[in-house]
N, C-alpha and C positions, 0 to 999 in steps of 0.2 A: 434473461437475467442480465443485470448490469454490473460493471466494475467501478468501484470508487477508489480514489487515491487521496492520501494525506501525505504529501511530499512537498519538496521545495526545489528551487533551482532547475538544473538540467533535467532531473527526473520529471518535474512538472511539465516541462515542454514536451518531452518524449511521450509521456503518458497521454497528454492531451492529443498529440498527433495520432495515437493509437485508439482514440475514442473514449478514454477513461475520464469519468467525471471527477474533477479535483475539488477538494473541500479543505477548510482549515481544521486544525486539530481541535479547536473549540467545538466543532460540530460532530465530534466522535459519537457522543451519546445518541444524537439524532440519526446518524448513519446506521448504527447497529440495530436500531429499532425498525428501520425500513425493510420491507420484505422484497423489494425489487433489486437489491444488491446481493450478488452471490459471492463476490470477492472484494475485500478491502486491502489495498496495497498501502503500507505505511512505512515511511522512512525511519531509520534507526533513531534519528534525532527526536521525532515525535513519539515513537514507540517507548522511548525511555521516559518521557513525561507522562505517558498514559499506561505505564506498566501494570499497575493494579487493576485498572479497568479492563485491559486486554486479558489479563489472567482470569478475571471473573467471567468475562464473555466466553472464553474458551472452556471454562468449567461447565457452563450451561450447554455448550455444544450447539449453539444456534448459528444460523447464517447471519451475516456473511463470514466466510472463511477469511481469516486475517493472515496476510503475507507480509512479513517484515523484510525490508531490504536495507543493506548497509549503505552508508554514505559513500560517495565516490572517492573520498580521501582514503578509505580503507580498502579499496579495490587494488589487488596486487596480481602480479603474474599475468596469466592468460585471461583472467576475468576482466572483461571490458564492460563499460556501462551498458552497451548494446546487448551483450550476452545476458546480463542480469535482467534486463527488461524482457528479453525474449523468454527467459526461464520463468519469470514471474507472471507475465501476461499471456505468453504463448503466441505472440504475434511478432513478425519481423517488422522492424521500424526502419 
């Protein structure tokens, strides 16, 4: 199973380095229909735009599992960008 990402900026670079397939938020409908993705990592910026679609997808309980990550400007204290990626993806970058 693969991991897809709808992210921007530093997240895009880090997730690409971890082997995550990156897509634009316009491709959301196509991604959630694919059976080869187990996880979709989406940044808060795009999750806000797709809130209704994400809600309906979660109600159906289908794969991929959607993980929302906050933007780096909202990271405070001990949480670093690297720690968030490790928690979301499960891989050291």
